[in-house]
N, C-alpha and C positions, 0 to 999 in steps of 0.2 A: 079683338083683344084691345086695340087702341081705343075703340069707341067706349068700351067699358072703363078702362083705366084712365083715359084722357092724357096719356103720356107715352113716350117711347124713347129708346136710345138709338141714335143713328151712328153706326160704327163705320170707320173708314179703314178697310183692309189694304194691305200692300199687295203688290203683285206676287209676293211669296205665298199668299193664301188663295191664289186663283182657283186651284182645284177644289179647295175647301168651300169657297164661295159658290162655285157651280154646284157642288154636292148639296149644300144647304138649300140652295134655291130650287133644287129638284126633289126635295123631300118635305114632308109635312110634320110640324111639331106636334100634331095631334097623334101621330103614329110612333114617333121616337123622341128621345131626349137629344136634341141636336148638339148640345154642349158635350155630352158624353160620347155620342156617335162620332163626332168630328174632332174630339180631343181639344176642345176649347175651354178656356178658363173664364167662368162667370165671376166678375168682380162687382162688389156692391158699389152703388153710386150714392152720393151724399144727398142729392135733391129729389130723386125719383126712385120708384121701386124697381124699374126695369134695370137689369144688369148691363154693364159694359163688357165687351169682349177683350180680355187681357192681351190677346195676340194682335189686336188691331192698333194701328199707329195713332189714331185719334177717335174720339167719340163725342157726340153732342147729346146731352141730356135735354129732352124736349117735353114741353107740356102743350096740349092742344090749345091753340090761341083762338081759332075761329072754326066752328063746325058747320057753318052755313051751307057748304057744298059737299059735305060728306055723304049724305043719303043719296043725292041725285047723281053726283059724279065720282064718288069715292075719293074725293080730293081733300086732303088734310092740310091745314096751315098751322104750323107749330111755332112756338116761341122757344128759342134756345135759352135754357136757364143756367147751363154750365157747359164748358168745353173741357175736354181732357185730351192731352197730347203727350206722347213719349218724347223724351229729350233727344233721342238718337234713333235713326238718322234724322238730320234736320229737315231735309227735303226728299222724302222717299217717293217712289213711284206708287201712288195709291190707285186703287181699282174702283171704278164707278160704273154701275149698270145703267145703260141708256135705253134698254128695252129690246124686245125681240131677239134675245140671246146675244146681244152686243154689249161689250164693255169698252170703256174709255180709260186710258192710263194717263195720270197726271204726274207732275213732279218736276218738269222742266219749265223754266221761265222763258217766256217770249210774249210779245204783244198779242199774238194770236191766242196763246194759252190763257192770257188774262181775260180776253173776250169770252172764250169758252167757259172759263170758271164762273163768270157772271151769269151766263145762261144756266149753268149747273145749279147755282143757288136758286134761281127762279124755278127751275124744273123740280128741285127738291122741295120747294114750297116752304123754305125756312124763313121765318120772320124774326128779325133781330131789331128791337127798338133802338133808337139812336143812343140812348143812355146805357145800352147793353155793355157787357164786359168786353165784347169784341170791338175795341176802339176802331173807328173808321169804317166799319162794315155798314154799308147803306141798307136801308129798309127795303122790303120787297117792292113797295110802291115806287121808291126812288130808282131801283134797278129796272122795273118795268118801264118807267118813263124814259130812261136812257136808251133802252133797246127798241123803243117804238118809233 
């Protein structure tokens, strides 16, 4: 789907949606309408055709930036074209899948959490140009250099 449309929406659910996230991850959109099945609200985005999930705390509207490693590694590098975030709560506990059935919960500030969030940006393969709307967010290249 991403190969065809060259865009996606990355949604950031809170821990309140843990059961829903697990259910969505264990079903195929080819077999069911996941929005209807899990009672989620599909909201139209301004910049891309993929919808954002209304129940999620935040969403990143992304366009495929570099497809060089897609066929060989199934690795996508996206450019974030717009970010959406709810006003409240200000710092929720968001849920992040790390692989192999394991999730990470974020939301608390500490030096260790900051280090972990840098790694999450790299693992998610989000690319934000320096002139991007997310002031101060380093590019993927800058993050990689810091962590090596």
